[in-house]
N, C-alpha and C positions, 0 to 999 in steps of 0.2 A: 123430086130429085132424091135419089137414094143416098144414104149416108155411107161413107167409106168406113171400112173396118179398120180398127187400130192395127198397126203393124205388130204382129205377134212374134215373139222370139221363136226360132226354129226348134222343133221338138226332137228328142232322140228317136231313132228309127232302126228297124232291123233290115239287114241286107245280106245277100248271099256272100259268103267269104270269098275273097279274091285269091287268097293264099292257097296255092295248089296242094300244099301239105294237108290242108283241112277241107278239101273239095267236098261239096255236098252239105256243108254246114252253114250256119248263119251266125252273124255277129251283130253287136249293137254299136251304132255310130252316134256320137253326140256332137252336134254342131255347136261351135263356140264362136261368139262374136270376136272379130278381129283375127280370126284364123281361117286360112283358105281351106284346109282339110279338116274334117271332123275328128274328134278324139275317138279312139276305139277302146271299148271295154275289153279287157283281157279274158274273154270267155268265148267258147264256141257252143252253139245250140244245134240240136238235131233238126229243128224245124223253125220256120219263120214265126209260127204261133208261139212256140216256146220262148223265143227271143222277145217277142212283143209282150208276152205275159210277164217275163222277168223285168222288163222296163217299168211296169206298173206295180211290181211287188215291193214290199218294204225294203228288201235287200237291194233291189235295183234302183229304187229312188234314192236311197242313201249313197250307194256307190256313185251314181251319176252326179249327185250334188257334190260329193268329195272331188270327183274328177274336174268338174267345172271350177270349184273353189281353188284347187291346186294350180290350175292353169291361169287363174286370175292374179295369182301372187307375183 
């Protein structure tokens, strides 16, 4: 019998920007427990890779932690 994985919290991810003013760019979305829509980092990136790299950068980690903490208050 296989062991079930522990439920992990959703991780931030990069997605194509839906706002037509920024067509062709990518943004970072941060899922938050108890919220239907994810939070959106207020930045645009030229590529999905650039957005994903930012998520794992010291600046990105810090910004994402602050966003989640502010929402929890």
